[in-house]
N, CA, C and O atoms as a Maestro MAE file, in Angstrom:
{
 s_m_m2io_version
 :::
 2.0.0
}

f_m_ct {
 s_m_title
 :::
 protein
 m_atom[336] {
  # First column is atom index #
  i_m_mmod_type
  r_m_x_coord
  r_m_y_coord
  r_m_z_coord
  i_m_residue_number
  s_m_chain_name
  s_m_pdb_residue_name
  s_m_pdb_atom_name
  i_m_atomic_number
  :::
  1 25 -19.871 3.820 -2.637 1 A "UNK " " N  " 7
  2 3 -18.697 2.757 -2.952 1 A "UNK " " CA " 6
  3 2 -18.977 2.491 -4.564 1 A "UNK " " C  " 6
  4 15 -18.158 1.905 -5.273 1 A "UNK " " O  " 8
  5 25 -20.123 2.952 -5.001 2 A "UNK " " N  " 7
  6 3 -20.204 2.615 -6.571 2 A "UNK " " CA " 6
  7 2 -18.921 3.211 -7.301 2 A "UNK " " C  " 6
  8 15 -18.209 2.511 -8.021 2 A "UNK " " O  " 8
  9 25 -18.663 4.694 -7.033 3 A "UNK " " N  " 7
  10 3 -17.544 5.206 -7.766 3 A "UNK " " CA " 6
  11 2 -16.364 4.346 -7.593 3 A "UNK " " C  " 6
  12 15 -15.652 3.969 -8.525 3 A "UNK " " O  " 8
  13 25 -16.182 4.037 -6.276 4 A "UNK " " N  " 7
  14 3 -14.913 3.370 -5.996 4 A "UNK " " CA " 6
  15 2 -14.762 1.934 -6.771 4 A "UNK " " C  " 6
  16 15 -13.738 1.509 -7.307 4 A "UNK " " O  " 8
  17 25 -16.086 1.271 -6.692 5 A "UNK " " N  " 7
  18 3 -16.031 0.110 -7.448 5 A "UNK " " CA " 6
  19 2 -15.772 0.252 -8.927 5 A "UNK " " C  " 6
  20 15 -15.077 -0.591 -9.493 5 A "UNK " " O  " 8
  21 25 -16.281 1.248 -9.571 6 A "UNK " " N  " 7
  22 3 -15.842 1.682 -10.971 6 A "UNK " " CA " 6
  23 2 -14.462 1.906 -11.045 6 A "UNK " " C  " 6
  24 15 -13.817 1.213 -11.832 6 A "UNK " " O  " 8
  25 25 -13.879 2.774 -10.346 7 A "UNK " " N  " 7
  26 3 -12.430 2.850 -10.427 7 A "UNK " " CA " 6
  27 2 -11.717 1.781 -10.145 7 A "UNK " " C  " 6
  28 15 -10.656 1.621 -10.749 7 A "UNK " " O  " 8
  29 25 -12.157 0.806 -9.150 8 A "UNK " " N  " 7
  30 3 -11.267 -0.414 -9.087 8 A "UNK " " CA " 6
  31 2 -11.374 -1.383 -10.261 8 A "UNK " " C  " 6
  32 15 -10.372 -1.978 -10.656 8 A "UNK " " O  " 8
  33 25 -12.581 -1.554 -10.831 9 A "UNK " " N  " 7
  34 3 -12.758 -2.225 -12.168 9 A "UNK " " CA " 6
  35 2 -11.873 -1.751 -13.240 9 A "UNK " " C  " 6
  36 15 -11.176 -2.493 -13.931 9 A "UNK " " O  " 8
  37 25 -11.942 -0.407 -13.344 10 A "UNK " " N  " 7
  38 3 -11.004 0.052 -14.313 10 A "UNK " " CA " 6
  39 2 -9.540 -0.114 -14.107 10 A "UNK " " C  " 6
  40 15 -8.751 -0.458 -14.987 10 A "UNK " " O  " 8
  41 25 -9.260 0.145 -12.933 11 A "UNK " " N  " 7
  42 3 -7.840 -0.215 -12.420 11 A "UNK " " CA " 6
  43 2 -7.493 -1.766 -12.727 11 A "UNK " " C  " 6
  44 15 -6.450 -2.045 -13.318 11 A "UNK " " O  " 8
  45 25 -8.261 -2.611 -12.371 12 A "UNK " " N  " 7
  46 3 -7.874 -4.082 -12.493 12 A "UNK " " CA " 6
  47 2 -7.808 -4.380 -14.219 12 A "UNK " " C  " 6
  48 15 -6.860 -4.988 -14.716 12 A "UNK " " O  " 8
  49 25 -8.848 -3.908 -14.951 13 A "UNK " " N  " 7
  50 3 -8.788 -3.991 -16.441 13 A "UNK " " CA " 6
  51 2 -7.550 -3.393 -17.201 13 A "UNK " " C  " 6
  52 15 -6.951 -3.983 -18.100 13 A "UNK " " O  " 8
  53 25 -7.228 -2.056 -16.686 14 A "UNK " " N  " 7
  54 3 -6.226 -1.199 -17.187 14 A "UNK " " CA " 6
  55 2 -4.890 -1.904 -16.983 14 A "UNK " " C  " 6
  56 15 -4.186 -2.198 -17.949 14 A "UNK " " O  " 8
  57 25 -4.495 -2.209 -15.565 15 A "UNK " " N  " 7
  58 3 -3.353 -2.885 -15.218 15 A "UNK " " CA " 6
  59 2 -3.048 -4.138 -15.751 15 A "UNK " " C  " 6
  60 15 -1.907 -4.333 -16.169 15 A "UNK " " O  " 8
  61 25 -4.067 -5.196 -15.811 16 A "UNK " " N  " 7
  62 3 -3.971 -6.417 -16.498 16 A "UNK " " CA " 6
  63 2 -3.500 -6.391 -17.787 16 A "UNK " " C  " 6
  64 15 -2.616 -7.144 -18.195 16 A "UNK " " O  " 8
  65 25 -4.170 -5.380 -18.580 17 A "UNK " " N  " 7
  66 3 -3.963 -5.153 -19.980 17 A "UNK " " CA " 6
  67 2 -2.460 -4.776 -20.370 17 A "UNK " " C  " 6
  68 15 -1.830 -5.242 -21.319 17 A "UNK " " O  " 8
  69 25 -2.022 -3.844 -19.448 18 A "UNK " " N  " 7
  70 3 -0.817 -3.103 -19.560 18 A "UNK " " CA " 6
  71 2 0.361 -4.057 -19.055 18 A "UNK " " C  " 6
  72 15 1.525 -3.840 -19.394 18 A "UNK " " O  " 8
  73 25 0.039 -5.017 -18.311 19 A "UNK " " N  " 7
  74 3 1.121 -5.910 -17.767 19 A "UNK " " CA " 6
  75 2 1.197 -7.150 -18.426 19 A "UNK " " C  " 6
  76 15 2.219 -7.835 -18.433 19 A "UNK " " O  " 8
  77 25 0.049 -7.484 -19.028 20 A "UNK " " N  " 7
  78 3 0.059 -8.836 -19.739 20 A "UNK " " CA " 6
  79 2 1.387 -9.124 -20.617 20 A "UNK " " C  " 6
  80 15 1.916 -8.220 -21.263 20 A "UNK " " O  " 8
  81 25 1.820 -10.267 -20.599 21 A "UNK " " N  " 7
  82 3 1.238 -11.448 -19.886 21 A "UNK " " CA " 6
  83 2 1.500 -11.607 -18.384 21 A "UNK " " C  " 6
  84 15 1.039 -12.586 -17.797 21 A "UNK " " O  " 8
  85 25 2.225 -10.682 -17.743 22 A "UNK " " N  " 7
  86 3 2.299 -10.688 -16.255 22 A "UNK " " CA " 6
  87 2 0.985 -10.416 -15.661 22 A "UNK " " C  " 6
  88 15 0.134 -9.765 -16.267 22 A "UNK " " O  " 8
  89 25 0.783 -10.949 -14.371 23 A "UNK " " N  " 7
  90 3 -0.334 -10.681 -13.569 23 A "UNK " " CA " 6
  91 2 -0.147 -9.733 -12.557 23 A "UNK " " C  " 6
  92 15 0.979 -9.453 -12.146 23 A "UNK " " O  " 8
  93 25 -1.348 -9.129 -12.051 24 A "UNK " " N  " 7
  94 3 -1.265 -8.201 -10.865 24 A "UNK " " CA " 6
  95 2 -1.708 -8.776 -9.551 24 A "UNK " " C  " 6
  96 15 -2.466 -9.747 -9.549 24 A "UNK " " O  " 8
  97 25 -1.290 -8.246 -8.453 25 A "UNK " " N  " 7
  98 3 -1.899 -8.648 -7.160 25 A "UNK " " CA " 6
  99 2 -3.105 -7.725 -6.958 25 A "UNK " " C  " 6
  100 15 -3.124 -6.596 -7.450 25 A "UNK " " O  " 8
  101 25 -4.157 -8.242 -6.194 26 A "UNK " " N  " 7
  102 3 -5.446 -7.410 -6.090 26 A "UNK " " CA " 6
  103 2 -4.973 -6.101 -5.366 26 A "UNK " " C  " 6
  104 15 -5.613 -5.055 -5.474 26 A "UNK " " O  " 8
  105 25 -3.829 -6.205 -4.626 27 A "UNK " " N  " 7
  106 3 -3.518 -4.965 -3.754 27 A "UNK " " CA " 6
  107 2 -2.863 -3.858 -4.873 27 A "UNK " " C  " 6
  108 15 -2.938 -2.655 -4.623 27 A "UNK " " O  " 8
  109 25 -2.396 -4.207 -5.774 28 A "UNK " " N  " 7
  110 3 -1.807 -3.418 -6.893 28 A "UNK " " CA " 6
  111 2 -3.066 -2.338 -7.393 28 A "UNK " " C  " 6
  112 15 -2.926 -1.119 -7.489 28 A "UNK " " O  " 8
  113 25 -4.218 -3.041 -7.659 29 A "UNK " " N  " 7
  114 3 -5.453 -2.253 -8.077 29 A "UNK " " CA " 6
  115 2 -6.009 -1.380 -6.858 29 A "UNK " " C  " 6
  116 15 -6.469 -0.245 -6.978 29 A "UNK " " O  " 8
  117 25 -5.900 -2.037 -5.766 30 A "UNK " " N  " 7
  118 3 -6.483 -1.199 -4.670 30 A "UNK " " CA " 6
  119 2 -5.671 -0.063 -4.328 30 A "UNK " " C  " 6
  120 15 -6.233 0.994 -4.041 30 A "UNK " " O  " 8
  121 25 -4.256 -0.162 -4.324 31 A "UNK " " N  " 7
  122 3 -3.411 0.940 -4.172 31 A "UNK " " CA " 6
  123 2 -3.492 1.964 -5.377 31 A "UNK " " C  " 6
  124 15 -3.200 3.134 -5.132 31 A "UNK " " O  " 8
  125 25 -3.766 1.705 -6.314 32 A "UNK " " N  " 7
  126 3 -3.729 2.604 -7.612 32 A "UNK " " CA " 6
  127 2 -5.096 3.381 -7.406 32 A "UNK " " C  " 6
  128 15 -5.220 4.498 -7.908 32 A "UNK " " O  " 8
  129 25 -6.091 2.824 -6.696 33 A "UNK " " N  " 7
  130 3 -7.289 3.725 -6.389 33 A "UNK " " CA " 6
  131 2 -7.319 4.533 -5.209 33 A "UNK " " C  " 6
  132 15 -7.921 5.604 -5.135 33 A "UNK " " O  " 8
  133 25 -6.563 3.924 -4.151 34 A "UNK " " N  " 7
  134 3 -6.554 4.831 -2.905 34 A "UNK " " CA " 6
  135 2 -5.230 4.248 -2.174 34 A "UNK " " C  " 6
  136 15 -5.250 3.230 -1.482 34 A "UNK " " O  " 8
  137 25 -4.203 4.945 -2.394 35 A "UNK " " N  " 7
  138 3 -2.774 4.573 -1.893 35 A "UNK " " CA " 6
  139 2 -2.866 4.458 -0.393 35 A "UNK " " C  " 6
  140 15 -2.159 3.644 0.201 35 A "UNK " " O  " 8
  141 25 -3.739 5.270 0.260 36 A "UNK " " N  " 7
  142 3 -3.455 5.483 1.794 36 A "UNK " " CA " 6
  143 2 -4.443 4.477 2.420 36 A "UNK " " C  " 6
  144 15 -4.126 3.930 3.476 36 A "UNK " " O  " 8
  145 25 -5.597 4.208 1.839 37 A "UNK " " N  " 7
  146 3 -6.686 3.335 2.463 37 A "UNK " " CA " 6
  147 2 -6.953 2.022 1.597 37 A "UNK " " C  " 6
  148 15 -8.061 1.487 1.571 37 A "UNK " " O  " 8
  149 25 -5.836 1.541 0.882 38 A "UNK " " N  " 7
  150 3 -5.965 0.227 0.102 38 A "UNK " " CA " 6
  151 2 -6.406 -0.847 0.871 38 A "UNK " " C  " 6
  152 15 -7.316 -1.481 0.338 38 A "UNK " " O  " 8
  153 25 -6.067 -1.217 1.884 39 A "UNK " " N  " 7
  154 3 -6.356 -2.192 2.570 39 A "UNK " " CA " 6
  155 2 -7.916 -2.390 2.794 39 A "UNK " " C  " 6
  156 15 -8.383 -3.529 2.802 39 A "UNK " " O  " 8
  157 25 -8.660 -1.348 2.962 40 A "UNK " " N  " 7
  158 3 -10.012 -1.294 3.142 40 A "UNK " " CA " 6
  159 2 -10.771 -1.659 1.806 40 A "UNK " " C  " 6
  160 15 -11.937 -2.052 1.831 40 A "UNK " " O  " 8
  161 25 -10.139 -1.527 0.782 41 A "UNK " " N  " 7
  162 3 -10.511 -1.781 -0.532 41 A "UNK " " CA " 6
  163 2 -10.373 -3.333 -0.974 41 A "UNK " " C  " 6
  164 15 -11.016 -3.702 -1.956 41 A "UNK " " O  " 8
  165 25 -9.597 -4.205 -0.315 42 A "UNK " " N  " 7
  166 3 -9.158 -5.385 -0.657 42 A "UNK " " CA " 6
  167 2 -10.589 -6.481 -0.892 42 A "UNK " " C  " 6
  168 15 -10.736 -7.209 -1.874 42 A "UNK " " O  " 8
  169 25 -11.363 -6.389 0.048 43 A "UNK " " N  " 7
  170 3 -12.501 -7.288 -0.171 43 A "UNK " " CA " 6
  171 2 -13.335 -6.933 -1.551 43 A "UNK " " C  " 6
  172 15 -13.737 -7.798 -2.330 43 A "UNK " " O  " 8
  173 25 -13.513 -5.619 -1.709 44 A "UNK " " N  " 7
  174 3 -14.035 -5.083 -2.980 44 A "UNK " " CA " 6
  175 2 -13.288 -5.580 -4.143 44 A "UNK " " C  " 6
  176 15 -13.825 -6.265 -5.014 44 A "UNK " " O  " 8
  177 25 -12.190 -5.277 -4.157 45 A "UNK " " N  " 7
  178 3 -11.084 -5.737 -5.246 45 A "UNK " " CA " 6
  179 2 -11.243 -7.248 -5.568 45 A "UNK " " C  " 6
  180 15 -11.360 -7.641 -6.729 45 A "UNK " " O  " 8
  181 25 -11.243 -8.045 -4.540 46 A "UNK " " N  " 7
  182 3 -11.365 -9.580 -4.637 46 A "UNK " " CA " 6
  183 2 -12.616 -9.833 -5.370 46 A "UNK " " C  " 6
  184 15 -12.687 -10.557 -6.362 46 A "UNK " " O  " 8
  185 25 -13.640 -9.174 -4.810 47 A "UNK " " N  " 7
  186 3 -15.132 -9.543 -5.424 47 A "UNK " " CA " 6
  187 2 -15.223 -9.098 -7.029 47 A "UNK " " C  " 6
  188 15 -15.642 -9.876 -7.886 47 A "UNK " " O  " 8
  189 25 -14.854 -7.986 -7.269 48 A "UNK " " N  " 7
  190 3 -14.691 -7.463 -8.575 48 A "UNK " " CA " 6
  191 2 -13.842 -8.418 -9.430 48 A "UNK " " C  " 6
  192 15 -14.319 -8.785 -10.504 48 A "UNK " " O  " 8
  193 25 -12.659 -8.843 -9.064 49 A "UNK " " N  " 7
  194 3 -11.948 -9.859 -9.677 49 A "UNK " " CA " 6
  195 2 -12.696 -11.116 -9.995 49 A "UNK " " C  " 6
  196 15 -12.674 -11.638 -11.109 49 A "UNK " " O  " 8
  197 25 -13.329 -11.557 -9.013 50 A "UNK " " N  " 7
  198 3 -14.393 -12.658 -9.273 50 A "UNK " " CA " 6
  199 2 -15.325 -12.343 -10.361 50 A "UNK " " C  " 6
  200 15 -15.411 -13.126 -11.307 50 A "UNK " " O  " 8
  201 25 -16.021 -11.288 -10.321 51 A "UNK " " N  " 7
  202 3 -16.970 -10.849 -11.220 51 A "UNK " " CA " 6
  203 2 -16.381 -10.843 -12.803 51 A "UNK " " C  " 6
  204 15 -16.929 -11.370 -13.771 51 A "UNK " " O  " 8
  205 25 -15.232 -10.170 -12.792 52 A "UNK " " N  " 7
  206 3 -14.507 -10.136 -14.025 52 A "UNK " " CA " 6
  207 2 -13.978 -11.465 -14.649 52 A "UNK " " C  " 6
  208 15 -13.809 -11.671 -15.851 52 A "UNK " " O  " 8
  209 25 -13.739 -12.352 -13.595 53 A "UNK " " N  " 7
  210 3 -13.355 -13.913 -14.096 53 A "UNK " " CA " 6
  211 2 -14.443 -14.532 -14.463 53 A "UNK " " C  " 6
  212 15 -14.330 -15.512 -15.199 53 A "UNK " " O  " 8
  213 25 -15.632 -14.128 -14.062 54 A "UNK " " N  " 7
  214 3 -16.986 -14.946 -14.408 54 A "UNK " " CA " 6
  215 2 -17.347 -14.608 -15.946 54 A "UNK " " C  " 6
  216 15 -17.859 -15.416 -16.721 54 A "UNK " " O  " 8
  217 25 -17.010 -13.341 -16.242 55 A "UNK " " N  " 7
  218 3 -17.302 -12.814 -17.613 55 A "UNK " " CA " 6
  219 2 -16.289 -12.990 -18.572 55 A "UNK " " C  " 6
  220 15 -16.455 -12.574 -19.719 55 A "UNK " " O  " 8
  221 25 -15.008 -13.701 -18.143 56 A "UNK " " N  " 7
  222 3 -13.971 -14.038 -19.016 56 A "UNK " " CA " 6
  223 2 -12.935 -12.771 -19.254 56 A "UNK " " C  " 6
  224 15 -11.991 -12.849 -20.040 56 A "UNK " " O  " 8
  225 25 -13.195 -11.759 -18.580 57 A "UNK " " N  " 7
  226 3 -12.176 -10.697 -18.821 57 A "UNK " " CA " 6
  227 2 -10.876 -10.865 -18.317 57 A "UNK " " C  " 6
  228 15 -9.844 -10.471 -18.860 57 A "UNK " " O  " 8
  229 25 -10.993 -11.585 -17.049 58 A "UNK " " N  " 7
  230 3 -9.424 -11.964 -16.476 58 A "UNK " " CA " 6
  231 2 -9.453 -13.319 -15.915 58 A "UNK " " C  " 6
  232 15 -10.505 -13.959 -15.906 58 A "UNK " " O  " 8
  233 25 -8.452 -13.749 -15.486 59 A "UNK " " N  " 7
  234 3 -8.369 -15.064 -14.678 59 A "UNK " " CA " 6
  235 2 -7.740 -14.756 -13.381 59 A "UNK " " C  " 6
  236 15 -6.958 -13.827 -13.178 59 A "UNK " " O  " 8
  237 25 -8.141 -15.596 -12.548 60 A "UNK " " N  " 7
  238 3 -7.495 -15.485 -11.063 60 A "UNK " " CA " 6
  239 2 -6.773 -16.436 -10.954 60 A "UNK " " C  " 6
  240 15 -7.341 -17.493 -11.229 60 A "UNK " " O  " 8
  241 25 -5.405 -16.549 -10.571 61 A "UNK " " N  " 7
  242 3 -4.545 -17.680 -10.351 61 A "UNK " " CA " 6
  243 2 -4.047 -17.828 -9.012 61 A "UNK " " C  " 6
  244 15 -4.079 -16.852 -8.262 61 A "UNK " " O  " 8
  245 25 -3.571 -18.978 -8.604 62 A "UNK " " N  " 7
  246 3 -2.705 -19.093 -7.372 62 A "UNK " " CA " 6
  247 2 -1.855 -20.179 -7.839 62 A "UNK " " C  " 6
  248 15 -2.238 -21.164 -8.472 62 A "UNK " " O  " 8
  249 25 -0.536 -19.881 -7.428 63 A "UNK " " N  " 7
  250 3 0.712 -20.724 -7.834 63 A "UNK " " CA " 6
  251 2 0.450 -21.091 -9.296 63 A "UNK " " C  " 6
  252 15 0.710 -22.251 -9.617 63 A "UNK " " O  " 8
  253 25 0.062 -20.415 -10.048 64 A "UNK " " N  " 7
  254 3 -0.062 -20.805 -11.609 64 A "UNK " " CA " 6
  255 2 -1.320 -21.371 -12.019 64 A "UNK " " C  " 6
  256 15 -1.637 -21.331 -13.208 64 A "UNK " " O  " 8
  257 25 -2.092 -21.909 -11.126 65 A "UNK " " N  " 7
  258 3 -3.253 -22.630 -11.396 65 A "UNK " " CA " 6
  259 2 -4.465 -21.612 -11.488 65 A "UNK " " C  " 6
  260 15 -4.533 -20.633 -10.746 65 A "UNK " " O  " 8
  261 25 -5.361 -21.893 -12.396 66 A "UNK " " N  " 7
  262 3 -6.443 -20.993 -12.628 66 A "UNK " " CA " 6
  263 2 -7.442 -21.487 -11.801 66 A "UNK " " C  " 6
  264 15 -7.879 -22.637 -11.835 66 A "UNK " " O  " 8
  265 25 -7.919 -20.276 -10.792 67 A "UNK " " N  " 7
  266 3 -9.010 -20.598 -9.837 67 A "UNK " " CA " 6
  267 2 -10.582 -20.497 -10.290 67 A "UNK " " C  " 6
  268 15 -10.876 -19.645 -11.128 67 A "UNK " " O  " 8
  269 25 -11.434 -21.215 -9.836 68 A "UNK " " N  " 7
  270 3 -12.788 -21.004 -10.164 68 A "UNK " " CA " 6
  271 2 -13.404 -19.944 -9.269 68 A "UNK " " C  " 6
  272 15 -13.528 -20.066 -8.050 68 A "UNK " " O  " 8
  273 25 -13.817 -18.784 -10.058 69 A "UNK " " N  " 7
  274 3 -14.319 -17.543 -9.202 69 A "UNK " " CA " 6
  275 2 -15.439 -18.011 -8.510 69 A "UNK " " C  " 6
  276 15 -15.801 -17.213 -7.645 69 A "UNK " " O  " 8
  277 25 -16.084 -18.980 -8.584 70 A "UNK " " N  " 7
  278 3 -17.218 -19.277 -7.702 70 A "UNK " " CA " 6
  279 2 -16.913 -20.229 -6.617 70 A "UNK " " C  " 6
  280 15 -17.850 -20.696 -5.968 70 A "UNK " " O  " 8
  281 25 -15.699 -20.563 -6.358 71 A "UNK " " N  " 7
  282 3 -15.195 -21.488 -5.287 71 A "UNK " " CA " 6
  283 2 -14.530 -20.483 -4.307 71 A "UNK " " C  " 6
  284 15 -13.881 -19.483 -4.615 71 A "UNK " " O  " 8
  285 25 -14.830 -20.963 -3.023 72 A "UNK " " N  " 7
  286 3 -13.916 -20.087 -1.991 72 A "UNK " " CA " 6
  287 2 -12.480 -20.420 -2.085 72 A "UNK " " C  " 6
  288 15 -12.175 -21.604 -2.234 72 A "UNK " " O  " 8
  289 25 -11.521 -19.475 -2.011 73 A "UNK " " N  " 7
  290 3 -10.300 -19.668 -2.073 73 A "UNK " " CA " 6
  291 2 -9.649 -18.915 -0.928 73 A "UNK " " C  " 6
  292 15 -10.319 -18.005 -0.440 73 A "UNK " " O  " 8
  293 25 -8.389 -19.168 -0.401 74 A "UNK " " N  " 7
  294 3 -7.757 -18.529 0.404 74 A "UNK " " CA " 6
  295 2 -6.237 -18.246 -0.007 74 A "UNK " " C  " 6
  296 15 -5.748 -18.915 -0.917 74 A "UNK " " O  " 8
  297 25 -5.561 -17.372 0.577 75 A "UNK " " N  " 7
  298 3 -4.221 -17.116 0.421 75 A "UNK " " CA " 6
  299 2 -4.066 -16.135 -0.782 75 A "UNK " " C  " 6
  300 15 -5.064 -15.649 -1.313 75 A "UNK " " O  " 8
  301 25 -2.874 -15.866 -1.181 76 A "UNK " " N  " 7
  302 3 -2.418 -14.851 -2.261 76 A "UNK " " CA " 6
  303 2 -2.792 -15.449 -3.509 76 A "UNK " " C  " 6
  304 15 -2.552 -16.608 -3.845 76 A "UNK " " O  " 8
  305 25 -3.554 -14.346 -4.343 77 A "UNK " " N  " 7
  306 3 -3.841 -14.768 -5.713 77 A "UNK " " CA " 6
  307 2 -3.283 -13.624 -6.753 77 A "UNK " " C  " 6
  308 15 -2.652 -12.619 -6.426 77 A "UNK " " O  " 8
  309 25 -3.586 -13.935 -7.819 78 A "UNK " " N  " 7
  310 3 -2.933 -13.030 -9.003 78 A "UNK " " CA " 6
  311 2 -4.095 -12.874 -9.900 78 A "UNK " " C  " 6
  312 15 -4.919 -13.782 -10.000 78 A "UNK " " O  " 8
  313 25 -4.212 -11.684 -10.609 79 A "UNK " " N  " 7
  314 3 -5.149 -11.383 -11.618 79 A "UNK " " CA " 6
  315 2 -4.449 -11.112 -13.004 79 A "UNK " " C  " 6
  316 15 -3.480 -10.361 -13.117 79 A "UNK " " O  " 8
  317 25 -4.946 -11.697 -13.895 80 A "UNK " " N  " 7
  318 3 -4.284 -11.532 -15.294 80 A "UNK " " CA " 6
  319 2 -5.220 -11.578 -16.307 80 A "UNK " " C  " 6
  320 15 -6.403 -11.624 -15.970 80 A "UNK " " O  " 8
  321 25 -4.891 -11.575 -17.656 81 A "UNK " " N  " 7
  322 3 -5.505 -11.843 -18.750 81 A "UNK " " CA " 6
  323 2 -5.221 -13.072 -19.297 81 A "UNK " " C  " 6
  324 15 -4.159 -13.671 -19.128 81 A "UNK " " O  " 8
  325 25 -6.360 -13.540 -20.093 82 A "UNK " " N  " 7
  326 3 -6.081 -14.950 -20.698 82 A "UNK " " CA " 6
  327 2 -5.048 -14.804 -21.821 82 A "UNK " " C  " 6
  328 15 -5.079 -13.825 -22.566 82 A "UNK " " O  " 8
  329 25 -4.201 -15.703 -21.936 83 A "UNK " " N  " 7
  330 3 -3.382 -15.774 -22.876 83 A "UNK " " CA " 6
  331 2 -3.857 -16.209 -24.261 83 A "UNK " " C  " 6
  332 15 -4.576 -17.207 -24.214 83 A "UNK " " O  " 8
  333 25 -3.669 -15.783 -25.314 84 A "UNK " " N  " 7
  334 3 -4.051 -16.097 -26.609 84 A "UNK " " CA " 6
  335 2 -3.900 -15.185 -27.547 84 A "UNK " " C  " 6
  336 15 -4.230 -15.432 -28.707 84 A "UNK " " O  " 8
  :::
 }
 m_bond[335] {
  # First column is bond index #
  i_m_from
  i_m_to
  i_m_order
  :::
  1 1 2 1
  2 2 3 1
  3 3 4 2
  4 3 5 1
  5 5 6 1
  6 6 7 1
  7 7 8 2
  8 7 9 1
  9 9 10 1
  10 10 11 1
  11 11 12 2
  12 11 13 1
  13 13 14 1
  14 14 15 1
  15 15 16 2
  16 15 17 1
  17 17 18 1
  18 18 19 1
  19 19 20 2
  20 19 21 1
  21 21 22 1
  22 22 23 1
  23 23 24 2
  24 23 25 1
  25 25 26 1
  26 26 27 1
  27 27 28 2
  28 27 29 1
  29 29 30 1
  30 30 31 1
  31 31 32 2
  32 31 33 1
  33 33 34 1
  34 34 35 1
  35 35 36 2
  36 35 37 1
  37 37 38 1
  38 38 39 1
  39 39 40 2
  40 39 41 1
  41 41 42 1
  42 42 43 1
  43 43 44 2
  44 43 45 1
  45 45 46 1
  46 46 47 1
  47 47 48 2
  48 47 49 1
  49 49 50 1
  50 50 51 1
  51 51 52 2
  52 51 53 1
  53 53 54 1
  54 54 55 1
  55 55 56 2
  56 55 57 1
  57 57 58 1
  58 58 59 1
  59 59 60 2
  60 59 61 1
  61 61 62 1
  62 62 63 1
  63 63 64 2
  64 63 65 1
  65 65 66 1
  66 66 67 1
  67 67 68 2
  68 67 69 1
  69 69 70 1
  70 70 71 1
  71 71 72 2
  72 71 73 1
  73 73 74 1
  74 74 75 1
  75 75 76 2
  76 75 77 1
  77 77 78 1
  78 78 79 1
  79 79 80 2
  80 79 81 1
  81 81 82 1
  82 82 83 1
  83 83 84 2
  84 83 85 1
  85 85 86 1
  86 86 87 1
  87 87 88 2
  88 87 89 1
  89 89 90 1
  90 90 91 1
  91 91 92 2
  92 91 93 1
  93 93 94 1
  94 94 95 1
  95 95 96 2
  96 95 97 1
  97 97 98 1
  98 98 99 1
  99 99 100 2
  100 99 101 1
  101 101 102 1
  102 102 103 1
  103 103 104 2
  104 103 105 1
  105 105 106 1
  106 106 107 1
  107 107 108 2
  108 107 109 1
  109 109 110 1
  110 110 111 1
  111 111 112 2
  112 111 113 1
  113 113 114 1
  114 114 115 1
  115 115 116 2
  116 115 117 1
  117 117 118 1
  118 118 119 1
  119 119 120 2
  120 119 121 1
  121 121 122 1
  122 122 123 1
  123 123 124 2
  124 123 125 1
  125 125 126 1
  126 126 127 1
  127 127 128 2
  128 127 129 1
  129 129 130 1
  130 130 131 1
  131 131 132 2
  132 131 133 1
  133 133 134 1
  134 134 135 1
  135 135 136 2
  136 135 137 1
  137 137 138 1
  138 138 139 1
  139 139 140 2
  140 139 141 1
  141 141 142 1
  142 142 143 1
  143 143 144 2
  144 143 145 1
  145 145 146 1
  146 146 147 1
  147 147 148 2
  148 147 149 1
  149 149 150 1
  150 150 151 1
  151 151 152 2
  152 151 153 1
  153 153 154 1
  154 154 155 1
  155 155 156 2
  156 155 157 1
  157 157 158 1
  158 158 159 1
  159 159 160 2
  160 159 161 1
  161 161 162 1
  162 162 163 1
  163 163 164 2
  164 163 165 1
  165 165 166 1
  166 166 167 1
  167 167 168 2
  168 167 169 1
  169 169 170 1
  170 170 171 1
  171 171 172 2
  172 171 173 1
  173 173 174 1
  174 174 175 1
  175 175 176 2
  176 175 177 1
  177 177 178 1
  178 178 179 1
  179 179 180 2
  180 179 181 1
  181 181 182 1
  182 182 183 1
  183 183 184 2
  184 183 185 1
  185 185 186 1
  186 186 187 1
  187 187 188 2
  188 187 189 1
  189 189 190 1
  190 190 191 1
  191 191 192 2
  192 191 193 1
  193 193 194 1
  194 194 195 1
  195 195 196 2
  196 195 197 1
  197 197 198 1
  198 198 199 1
  199 199 200 2
  200 199 201 1
  201 201 202 1
  202 202 203 1
  203 203 204 2
  204 203 205 1
  205 205 206 1
  206 206 207 1
  207 207 208 2
  208 207 209 1
  209 209 210 1
  210 210 211 1
  211 211 212 2
  212 211 213 1
  213 213 214 1
  214 214 215 1
  215 215 216 2
  216 215 217 1
  217 217 218 1
  218 218 219 1
  219 219 220 2
  220 219 221 1
  221 221 222 1
  222 222 223 1
  223 223 224 2
  224 223 225 1
  225 225 226 1
  226 226 227 1
  227 227 228 2
  228 227 229 1
  229 229 230 1
  230 230 231 1
  231 231 232 2
  232 231 233 1
  233 233 234 1
  234 234 235 1
  235 235 236 2
  236 235 237 1
  237 237 238 1
  238 238 239 1
  239 239 240 2
  240 239 241 1
  241 241 242 1
  242 242 243 1
  243 243 244 2
  244 243 245 1
  245 245 246 1
  246 246 247 1
  247 247 248 2
  248 247 249 1
  249 249 250 1
  250 250 251 1
  251 251 252 2
  252 251 253 1
  253 253 254 1
  254 254 255 1
  255 255 256 2
  256 255 257 1
  257 257 258 1
  258 258 259 1
  259 259 260 2
  260 259 261 1
  261 261 262 1
  262 262 263 1
  263 263 264 2
  264 263 265 1
  265 265 266 1
  266 266 267 1
  267 267 268 2
  268 267 269 1
  269 269 270 1
  270 270 271 1
  271 271 272 2
  272 271 273 1
  273 273 274 1
  274 274 275 1
  275 275 276 2
  276 275 277 1
  277 277 278 1
  278 278 279 1
  279 279 280 2
  280 279 281 1
  281 281 282 1
  282 282 283 1
  283 283 284 2
  284 283 285 1
  285 285 286 1
  286 286 287 1
  287 287 288 2
  288 287 289 1
  289 289 290 1
  290 290 291 1
  291 291 292 2
  292 291 293 1
  293 293 294 1
  294 294 295 1
  295 295 296 2
  296 295 297 1
  297 297 298 1
  298 298 299 1
  299 299 300 2
  300 299 301 1
  301 301 302 1
  302 302 303 1
  303 303 304 2
  304 303 305 1
  305 305 306 1
  306 306 307 1
  307 307 308 2
  308 307 309 1
  309 309 310 1
  310 310 311 1
  311 311 312 2
  312 311 313 1
  313 313 314 1
  314 314 315 1
  315 315 316 2
  316 315 317 1
  317 317 318 1
  318 318 319 1
  319 319 320 2
  320 319 321 1
  321 321 322 1
  322 322 323 1
  323 323 324 2
  324 323 325 1
  325 325 326 1
  326 326 327 1
  327 327 328 2
  328 327 329 1
  329 329 330 1
  330 330 331 1
  331 331 332 2
  332 331 333 1
  333 333 334 1
  334 334 335 1
  335 335 336 2
  :::
 }
}
């Protein structure tokens, strides 16, 4: 799973950089890594998004509001780069 985590991390960072200021869905990164089995990667993708948000590399939003990566959240989220 380490190689997959590395590929997911790279996909999140690359896609958010390329699409900024627009955001991506976690499933976009998961599909980029494994188009056939992307659903199985969703938990790892969300956890990596949390890790990247903790380091300030990305922000996680829901309905336009920035979410705290250390608080439980439910429902659809988006991943993006900080504006500035």
